C-alpha positions in Angstrom: 56.8 -186.7 -247.0 59.6 -186.0 -245.6 61.6 -184.3 -247.4 64.7 -186.8 -246.6 65.1 -189.8 -246.1 67.9 -193.2 -246.4 70.7 -192.6 -248.8 69.7 -195.0 -251.4 66.2 -195.3 -250.3 64.2 -193.4 -253.0 65.8 -195.1 -255.9 65.1 -198.2 -255.2 61.6 -198.2 -254.7 62.1 -195.4 -258.5 63.9 -199.2 -259.6 61.1 -201.4 -257.7 63.1 -202.4 -255.5 61.4 -203.6 -252.8 61.5 -205.4 -249.3 60.4 -209.5 -249.3 57.9 -208.2 -246.2 57.2 -204.5 -247.9 54.5 -206.2 -249.8 52.4 -207.5 -247.2 52.5 -204.8 -245.3 51.2 -202.9 -248.8 48.0 -204.8 -247.9 47.6 -202.5 -244.9 47.0 -199.5 -247.5 42.9 -199.8 -247.8 43.6 -197.8 -243.8 45.4 -195.4 -245.7 43.4 -191.7 -247.1 46.2 -189.7 -249.8 45.8 -187.9 -252.7 50.2 -189.5 -253.0 49.3 -192.2 -253.3 51.5 -192.4 -256.7 54.4 -190.7 -255.7 57.6 -193.2 -254.5 58.2 -191.9 -250.9 54.7 -193.8 -250.2 55.6 -196.9 -250.3 58.7 -196.5 -248.3 55.7 -196.1 -246.2 55.6 -200.0 -245.6 58.6 -200.9 -245.5 59.7 -202.5 -242.7 62.7 -201.1 -243.0 62.1 -197.6 -242.8 58.4 -198.3 -241.4 59.4 -199.1 -237.6 61.5 -195.9 -236.4 59.9 -193.0 -239.0 56.4 -193.3 -237.9 54.9 -192.9 -234.2 51.2 -191.8 -233.8 51.5 -188.5 -231.0 47.9 -187.8 -229.7 46.7 -183.9 -232.0 47.5 -182.1 -229.0 50.9 -183.0 -227.8 52.5 -183.3 -232.2 54.0 -180.0 -233.1 56.2 -180.1 -229.1 56.3 -183.4 -229.5 57.6 -182.5 -233.2 59.8 -179.6 -230.9 61.6 -181.6 -228.9 62.3 -184.4 -232.2 64.1 -181.6 -233.2 66.1 -180.2 -230.7 67.0 -183.3 -230.5 69.1 -183.3 -233.1 66.5 -185.7 -235.9 65.9 -182.0 -238.0 63.5 -183.7 -240.0 61.1 -184.7 -237.3 57.2 -183.7 -239.0 53.8 -184.4 -238.9 53.0 -186.1 -241.6 49.0 -187.2 -241.3 46.4 -187.9 -238.9 44.6 -190.4 -238.2 40.6 -190.6 -237.8 37.6 -193.2 -238.1 36.9 -194.0 -240.7 33.2 -193.3 -242.1 30.6 -196.4 -242.0 33.8 -199.2 -240.6 33.5 -198.4 -237.0 36.3 -199.2 -235.4 38.5 -198.9 -238.3 40.5 -195.7 -238.1 41.0 -194.0 -241.2 45.0 -193.2 -241.7 45.4 -189.3 -243.5 48.7 -188.3 -245.5 49.4 -184.9 -246.1 
């Protein structure tokens, strides 16, 4: 996960302060595969205040170039945080793996 978050975001998660829409978004976690679910930062992936502008899907073969371009444009914390693949036994359902 990125090393820097919006000011105060991590402190709110640790204090169990969430957006009113976060629980509904959290229901989507069945499509996630991550060993880091116990980390406070995991909840930020589902917070509607952070998930919209911070996550983007890019073809794997263009990801590093995208990150380089974002960093060159001043987005110093741009990073590849995971991959999207097929879930075994569930045709058509994507699986997101957070690194």
